[in-house]
Residue, then its C-alpha position, 0 to 999 in steps of 0.5 A: m305446794d306438792k302434787e297431791n296436796k292440790p285441790c283436784d278442781p282448779e277452779l277453786e284453787v288459790r292464786s297467789g296474792e289473790e282472795e276470793p271475793a266476799v260472798e257480800e262483792v257477790i250479792d252486790n254484783e246480782a242485784a247491781e246486775p238489773d239496774r246495769l241492763t235497765l240503764l242500759s235499755k233506756e241508753l238505747a232507747d234514748t239513742k234510738a230517740e236520738l237517731e229518728k230527731e237526727k232523720n228527720q233533721y235531716l229529711y226536712l234539710m234535704a226537702d228544703f235543698d230541694n225545693f231551695r233549688k227548685r225555686t233557683i232554677k225557677e228563677k233562672s229560667d225566669l230571668i232568662k225569659n224576662g231579661a230583655e225585658s227592661a231593655m226593650k222597655g228602654l227602646l220604646p220611647v226611640l219608637d216612640d220619637f221615630e213615629r213622630g219623626l216620620q210622621a214629620v217629614t210627611d208633613t214639612d218640606g224642609a231637610a233642616a228639621v228633619k235633620e235636626g229630628m234625627e240628630l235629637i232621636y240619634n243622642k237620646f238612643v246612645k245616652y240610653l245606651e250609656q246609661n245600660g253600658v253600651k258605648a262604642i270603641d275608639s279606633t281610628g287613630t290607634d293602635f290596632n287590637d285583635s282582641l277590638h279590631e277586625a281589620v277589614a283592610l290594610v293600607p299601605g300608608p307612611e312608617e307612623q302608621k304601620g299597625k295603627v287604624i286609619d279608618t273606621l268602616q263600621k264603630g265597634y261596642m262593649l257591653n260592661d268592657k265585654v266585647l258586644r261587636h268587633a270594630k271593622v278597621a283599615v290597618g295601617q302596613 
């Protein structure tokens, strides 16, 4: 085509290989536009409803978590506040035995009876401590261990006793494999 035969309006120009849309297709597209608009507005409303639902679920979850956190803090504080309650209840029978022993001392003259009563109370108390996870640390004759023992004296001695505990001056105790009190010991040098 030469310049003179070309139409002046570029929109009316027919491009090679393309056909003009049929009139029916244009009418169908115009009729489909309101349906598409309705579909998009329905989809938007559904998305907004879903967003609102998710937002409410999130708020409920946050409120539940906050309540859980507050409840946990309260339970921990109650546990700390009343944690020694069971230990103290277990000591009350030992205290009762001591009171009975003191009263028996005033009523009797025999030192043997007092000694026997004290041994019974001591054994009861040691049994209670063992039931609650408290054990004495065996020290005398063992190798010195600074995580269990506190050396308060160095004692000169034979070569085979070097670095060993010669004497226990104050017993040490462990609570569930944790040192409650270090044993005060004399160590051979």
